[in-house]
C-alpha positions, -999 to 999 in steps of 0.1 A, spaced: -511 651 363 -541 646 385 -559 627 359 -529 604 352 -525 597 389 -561 588 393 -560 566 363 -529 548 378 -547 544 411 -575 526 393 -555 505 368 -526 499 393 -500 494 364 -472 493 389 -483 458 399 -511 446 376 -500 437 340 -533 426 327 -569 415 336 -586 386 318 -620 369 318 -627 337 299 -659 319 295 -661 281 285 -692 272 265 -704 242 245 -732 238 220 -760 214 227 -761 199 192 -725 188 190 -703 163 209 -674 177 230 -644 185 207 -624 155 214 -653 133 202 -662 153 171 -656 142 136 -638 164 111 -671 172 94 -686 183 127 -656 203 136 -657 222 103 -694 228 105 -690 242 141 -661 264 130 -682 279 101 -712 285 124 -692 303 151 -674 324 124 -707 334 108 -722 344 142 -693 368 150 -685 382 115 -721 386 103 -737 398 134 -749 434 135 -736 435 172 -700 431 160 -683 449 130 -667 424 107 -639 447 100 -629 446 137 -622 408 136 -600 384 118 -603 346 116 -572 323 122 -573 287 110 -550 271 136 -542 241 114 -528 265 86 -503 282 110 -468 271 112 -454 264 147 -438 298 152 -470 318 142 -491 295 167 -465 303 194 -466 340 187 -503 340 195 -496 321 228 -470 346 237 -495 375 231 -520 355 253 -545 354 225 -547 316 224 -539 289 249 -509 266 246 -535 237 243 -550 253 212 -516 259 197 -510 223 199 -544 213 186 -545 184 160 -582 188 152 -599 215 132 -597 246 153 -595 283 150 -594 317 168 -615 347 160 -595 377 173 -604 414 174 -579 437 157 -571 455 190 -565 421 205 -589 427 234 -612 398 223 -601 363 214 -627 336 207 -611 301 206 -631 275 187 -627 237 194 -601 240 221 -611 219 251 -646 232 247 -665 244 216 -661 280 226 -637 299 248 -646 336 249 -617 356 263 -614 393 269 -581 408 280 -574 443 292 -542 461 305 -540 469 342 -567 463 368 -599 461 346 -614 429 356 -650 443 357 -646 458 322 -633 424 308 -663 406 324 -688 431 309 -674 426 275 -673 388 279 -708 388 291 -720 409 261 -704 384 237 -719 355 256 -753 371 251 -746 374 214 -740 336 212 -770 327 233 -793 345 208 -780 323 180 -773 289 195 -784 266 223 -758 260 249 -752 226 267 -769 236 300 -782 218 330 -806 233 355 -787 215 383 -752 220 372 -751 251 350 -730 253 318 -717 218 308 -680 217 299 -654 191 289 -635 194 322 -655 192 354 -635 221 370 -651 245 345 -687 233 351 -712 258 365 -706 294 354 -678 283 332 -659 316 342 -622 320 348 -613 355 359 -576 363 363 -552 390 369 -514 390 360 -494 405 389 -457 416 391 -446 406 426 -407 410 428 -407 422 464 -428 393 477 -405 369 459 -373 386 471 -384 384 508 -399 349 505 -434 361 515 -447 348 483 -449 313 499 -475 328 524 -495 342 495 -495 309 478 -507 290 508 -534 317 515 -546 315 479 -548 278 480 -571 279 511 -593 304 493 -596 282 463 -575 307 442 -551 293 417 -516 309 412 -498 300 380 -472 314 356 -475 338 326 -493 314 303 -516 298 327 -517 261 338 -485 242 341 -463 273 334 -436 288 356 -438 324 371 -411 339 348 -399 375 356 -418 373 390 -452 374 372 -480 354 386 -515 348 373 -542 344 400 -575 331 390 -606 313 405 -605 276 409 -643 272 418 -668 278 390 -697 259 405 -719 272 434 -709 309 429 -723 335 406 -702 353 381 -704 385 401 -693 367 433 -662 352 414 -653 386 400 -656 403 434 -635 375 451 -607 378 426 -607 416 429 -605 415 466 -577 389 467 -557 407 440 -562 441 459 -548 425 491 -518 411 473 -512 445 456 -511 464 488 -487 438 504 -464 440 474 -464 479 476 -458 478 513 -428 455 511 -413 474 482 -413 506 502 -400 489 533 -370 473 513 -362 507 499 -363 525 533 -342 497 549 -313 502 525 -319 526 495 -283 523 482 -285 485 481 -320 486 465 -308 511 438 -277 492 432 -296 460 424 -318 480 400 -289 499 382 -268 467 379 -297 450 362 -303 481 340 -266 480 330 -267 444 318 -300 447 302 -290 477 281 -255 466 272 -254 428 270 -244 411 238 -259 377 246 -290 372 266 -312 340 271 -350 343 275 -349 334 312 -322 361 320 -342 386 299 -373 380 320 -354 384 353 -338 416 342 -371 429 328 -386 424 364 -357 444 380 -360 472 354 -398 473 358 -394 476 395 -370 505 391 -395 522 367 -423 517 391 -404 529 421 -393 561 401 -357 551 402 -354 546 364 -366 575 343 -349 569 310 -373 539 300 -410 540 302 -433 511 310 -448 509 275 -413 504 260 -406 477 285 -438 459 277 -430 460 240 -395 446 248 -410 418 269 -432 406 240 -408 411 212 -380 392 230 -402 361 235 -387 332 213 -415 331 186 -420 368 185 -383 374 183 -382 350 152 -412 368 137 -396 401 142 -363 391 126 -382 373 98 -366 338 100 -361 308 121 -333 312 146 -314 286 167 -312 291 204 -278 306 202 -288 330 175 -319 340 195 -297 349 224 -276 371 203 -305 388 185 -325 393 216 -297 414 232 -293 433 200 -331 440 198 -332 452 233 -304 477 226 -321 489 195 -354 495 212 -341 513 241 -319 535 218 -351 545 199 
């Protein structure tokens, strides 16, 4: 029990859903992706694929190559919902790809906004581990290719906001208590002053569904990678403590009302016959809060994480094995939730 408790203290799974580090890189010999010819795009794809698959530093069996242009819209969205590719890459009209590790910790996007986007994703609070893995992969590429780099500006990227280190470090946080009390507005204002971006589940231009917020650095120029990682870690830790404090205060003020909200959501979640994606995320947030506060003991966090993924529109259709209308999805979503909980 002590080991589990210590691990929870480090990973903070009651608040932190995941940690991610992403590096934006471009090769010196090619134009930026939006200016590349089809032949150049294909040549770059082949070159990057060979570096990863044929390198002695990475085992070929641990990765698979995904040609984005050959995927149907549902399969593309499945990867977005798993956070393995960006919405922009899913909508790409040029020759693009993703090289993904089988454990889905690593995703290398090719010909997205930049030539390479190296992404490492870990559960819980593991921003340092994600950075170390990303850095090792970056070194692998640097041994094989020449990056577009300036002594004055650092790594050159398609978007000026990524220039410099090219790093985006982020953590996904579940913040229901801050939202319930309205204190989330203070958090958003404070983050803005600290050059910290707060976005929804799928990054830029997405909403914070299910009280889940992604916080990441806005500044990539003028700070080292270590300083950026330390800053995100510090800000996230402060938000985590505020969320925990307010959760406990809300419970102490009126435990019956607090538990009533949790159990009402649990009742709908486990018995509903029709459920929209939006309602599902709201209920998942309440049920997760109940699990994390020790109120709900019949469902574990891993089961809830599985439900959260499989009830997303594309993953739901992939699980069922056929395209579904919005009305059909609402029916099958509720059915799938009941099945998974019963198991």
